[in-house]
N, C-alpha and C positions, 0 to 999 in steps of 0.2 A: 333200543328204543323201539316198541309197538306201533304201528299204523297208527290207532289211533290217539297215542300220546303225540306222535310227531305233529299228525294232524292240530291238536291244539297248540302245541306250543308254536307251528308258522300263521296258527289263526290269531293268538296272544302279539306275536312281533307282528302282524300286519295291521291291528287295531292300531298300535303303538305308532307305529310308523306314518298312517292317516292320520292321527291324533295331531301327531307333532308335524305334517308337513302342511296341517290347516292352519294350524296356530298360529306359525308364521304369518302365514299370507294375513290372516285377520289384524297380526301385529304389527302391522308393518304402516298401518298408517296414523299408529297409535292412539286410536280414540277407543277409552276404557269403556266400554257395557258393564252395565249392574250385572251382578250374579244370578245365573239360570239353575233352575233345579240340575241336581246333580245326574238323577235317576231318572226312569219314568215309571210311572206306577201299570202295571201289567194288569190287563182287564181284558174280557171276553167281550167280543162283539161277531155277531151272526150275521152280519147284513152287511152290502158294500153301500150304504148310504151314506153320502157323505164325503167319499172319498175322491179325491182328485179335487177335494175343494178347499180355497182359503176362506178360513172360519177366523173372524177378528175377535180375540179373545185379553180382556183386560184383570190383567196381572196375572202369573203363574206360579202359585206356588208348588203345582203339582202338572204336571205332564205326563197325559196319559199313552201306553203304546200297545197296540191289540196283541192278543198271544199268537200265535203261528198255526196257522190251522188254513181253511178253503171253505170258501160259501159253493164250490163246486167238493162232488167227491172224492177224499184223499186215501190214502194208507198204502202200506207197503206189505209186501210177502207175498207169499206161496203156500197155497196150503201142501202139506206133507205130514210123514209118520214116521213115528220113533218108538222103538222097543231097547230095554236093559236087559243084555244077557243073562240068564240062569241055567243052572244043569236042568240037563232034559228028563225030561217028565214033572219039572215044579210047573204050578202056576206062572202067568205070566202075563202081560197086558199089552198092546197095542195103543199110543198116544197120538190124536191126530190132532193137526194144529190146525182150524180153521182162522181165515186173515179177517181183521175187521173194517169194514169201509166205512168211513165216519163223511158227516157232511154238516154243517154249521149252518145254523138256519137260526132267527132272531130272538127264539126262546131256549132254545134244545139246541143240540147236536144226534142228529138223525144216528143210530146204529146201523151195518149191516154184515151179516155173515150167511155163509150155507154150511151147514152141517153135514157130517159124513154120510146122514140118511138122504145127503141132497135137496131137505125141504131151505127154501130161505129164511133165516130167522132176522129179527130187528126188534129194537128199543130203543127208545128215548132219553137221551140224556143229559142229565142237570151238568149244565159245562163248567161249573167249580166244584162239582164231586170230585173224589178221589178215594178211590178202594182197591180191591181183590175181584170184583165182578164187573160184567159188561156195561151192567147200568150206573157204573162208578168211575167209567174212564171219561169223565170230562175234561181234568186238568190233562193226565196221562196221554190222551188221544195228540195232544198237539205236536211232542218231541217223541213220542213211542209209537212202535209198529206193534198191534196189542192183536193177538191170536185169542180166542176161544179154545179151552181145551176141552177134549173128549178120550175117554179111552174105553177099550172092547178087551175082553177079561178070553184069555185060551192057556193053550200049555207050551213049553215051550219042547218042544222036536228041531232033530233036524238043524239045530243051529239060527235056529228061529222062531219066534213066537208064533202058533200056528191060534190065531182068535177067529173068533165068531160070536153070532149072535148080538145082543143088543150095545148098541154105542149109549156109553153115559156120561152125563158132565163130570169132567176130571174129580170135582170135588166133593161128587151127590155121593159118595162112596156105598154104589150098590141100590140106591132108592129107585123103583119100579117103572118111578116115570119120570120123563124129561123136566130138567130143570129150566124156566124159562129165562132163568137169569144166570148165565155159567159164569164159572170161575176163568182168568186170563192170565196169559203170559204176557208182560210185557219187554218189548226189547228196545234197546235206546237207540233212537234215528237223530243223527247229527244233520242237520241245518243250521247255516249260518250264512254272512253274506256271500260266499263265494258260490253258495250253492242258488240263492234268489237275492242279486243283487239290487241295490235301492235305484229307482226310477232317477232320471236325471229331475232336479230341481230349477236349475235354470229360467224356465220356461215362465215359471210360477213370481221368479225374481224376478223377471222382466217383467211381469205384469204389475206386479206392486209397483214398480220404477215408474212406469208409466201412469199408473193412478198420481205418484206422488208429482209428477211434470203434470199434471192437468189439474192439480190443486195448487197453483204456486200462490195463489193470493193476490193483491193488489196493492201496488203504494199511495200512500196516501202521508199530507207534513199539516203542518200548521207553525206559524201562520200562512194560512192559504188562502187566497191564490198570493198572496205577495209578504214576500218576509222582507226582513230588515237586516242591513248590514251589523256586525257587533253584537248581535242579540244571536241568540240558539234558535235556528227553523229545525223543528222536530220531524222527524219522521219515521212510522213503521208500514207493517204489512198486515192488512187483514185477511180473513178467508184462507191462511194455512194450513192445508190437508193435515200436516203432521205438525201441528206446536211443540211437540215435548218427546213424546214417544206412541208408537203403533207396533201391537203383536198381532203374529196370524200362526195359526197351526194349519197344518197339513196332512192328510195321511193317504198314502199312496203304497200300492203294495208292487213287490219284488213277483218277479216271475215265477213261476211255479218250479218245485225241485220236479225229479225223477216220481216221487212220491204224490204228487201233485199239492203238496204242501207250501204255503208262501209265506214268507216275511213280509210283514205291515212296518212301513217307517213313517215316524209320526216327524215332521222337521218343522220346527219353529223358527219362524221367519221375524225377524227385530227390526225396525225402521227408526232411528236417532234423529230426531233434528240435532245439526252440530254447529249452528252459527249461520253471520249471514255475513260475506263479504260487500260493505259501502262502496260505492262513488260518488263521491259528492260534485265532481268534476270542476272543482276548485283546482285553479293552478295554485296555493298558497300551501297545499297540505289537506290531508284529507281525515285531520283527527275529529274524534268525536269529542262529544262536553256533555257535561249534563242536561237533562231534557229541563225544560222550567214545568214548574207545577200546575201551569195554566194549559198545559199540552194533554194531562187526564194520564187514566191508565189505557195501555194499548200494546199487543202485542208486539214483539220485538221494536220496542221504542228506543231510537237513539236521537241526537241531534248534534248538527254542526252549526258553526259559527261560521258564516262569511266577512271576509271582508273588503269584497269591490263588488260593487253592484252588478247583477246579471247581465246588464245591456251591455257591457264592455266586456264578458267573456265570449257570448255565442251572436251570431247576426240574429238570431230571432229573440232576442233579449232574454234568455231563460239557461239556466242553471240546467244542464243535463244529466240526471238521480237516475243511477241504477245500481240494483242489489243482485245478489249471488247467494241463492241459497243453499244450504250444505247439509248434506244426509248422508249418513253409516247406515251400515244395513250388516247384520250378523246374521247366521244359518246355525243353528244346530239339530241334530242328528240325533235323533230315539229310535231305538226296537228293542225286539226281543228274540232270544236263539233258543239254540239247545242248551248253552250256557247263560241264559239270563238277561236279564234285562244289560241295556251299552246306552251310550252316548259320547259325542265326538263333534267338534266344532269341523265344520265343512265349508270350502272356498265359496260364498255367495254367488261367483261366477259371474261378477259385474265390475265394471272399475268403480272405484270409489275414491274419495266422496261421491257422493250423486250429487248435481249440480243443475238447479233450475232457476230461471229467471222471473220474477213477473212483467206481466208486458211493460214496456215502456221502449225508451227513458222516460222517466218522469221530470216533465216542464217544472223548474222552481222561478218562481220570477223574487230577487231581490234588489227590495229601493233602498234610498234612504232617507232618512229627515233633512229635510234643506229649510234654513232660516228664510223666512219671508221679509224684505225691508219693511218699513212702515213708513209713509210719507211724514216731513217735518211740519 
């Protein structure tokens, strides 16, 4: 098996193990998140603007991931020459391979190379172009080392091509003037996460968790301030920061490989509201009951029916009601490399579920209606 084949097999095995391990981590808590896009839509991004920033999104039918490249110059290969042996005295030519350096800019890719005449040449490339000349290397540049080709004619003598005179574009076929858009040779450049690993997402997930804990909301009740025994007392939380789901994307560049190319990773961080654990401070039970219609519509509305007045429960005369909000977090990672777009679920790196409580405890008074005797 060739070195390239062994590398591909090792890469596929590594991704498979990574996916299996990550999936088991997420499955332990048993929370069933909604489906996410299976692969990302690969696009050209010629700017570092927005990288390293959490961007809230609404709906995620597609996830974008940036093409391999760099906003700094990148490219690999060294200039060299080559020729094919022919019989002595026969015409021959020498091929000069000039490596091309690329740099991603907002609207185009800037390509530069040095000809065998030691002149520096450049062209601005359409990022979405694909062709056999240097001005059409927009897509090719991401995962290929590109060479501009020149040829110099000569005669084969003493087991080598004795060349001289003008260097032509290899595809120019002897035209008298230099071609401003010479043809190219593209050689695959393998770049995978082992060459440009994904940065840690933990600090960004921790930032999301801090925002959740800062938006725990506040407890409310009805009737308020006074409830009655054997009648439902409604409770709810106003101002929860994640009443249902909030989703964020985050783009982080991996470190450059030896050619100065980077893989750009897109993280999809999803936060789900996963319910509330209520404690009604009732020694006779913590059961929920149907809220009375008079309580209206409120987020996370529930109700509890007390059988004993609150003055008999605590010395201050109130039931001490608390609520623990629960949240789940999932993280999906998308990227594009030499083998195309990929997607795996990764460990969020925080204990789950995330729990947070509104300020409290909430003091709820519960009394009873007493008959007042009427004099005869």
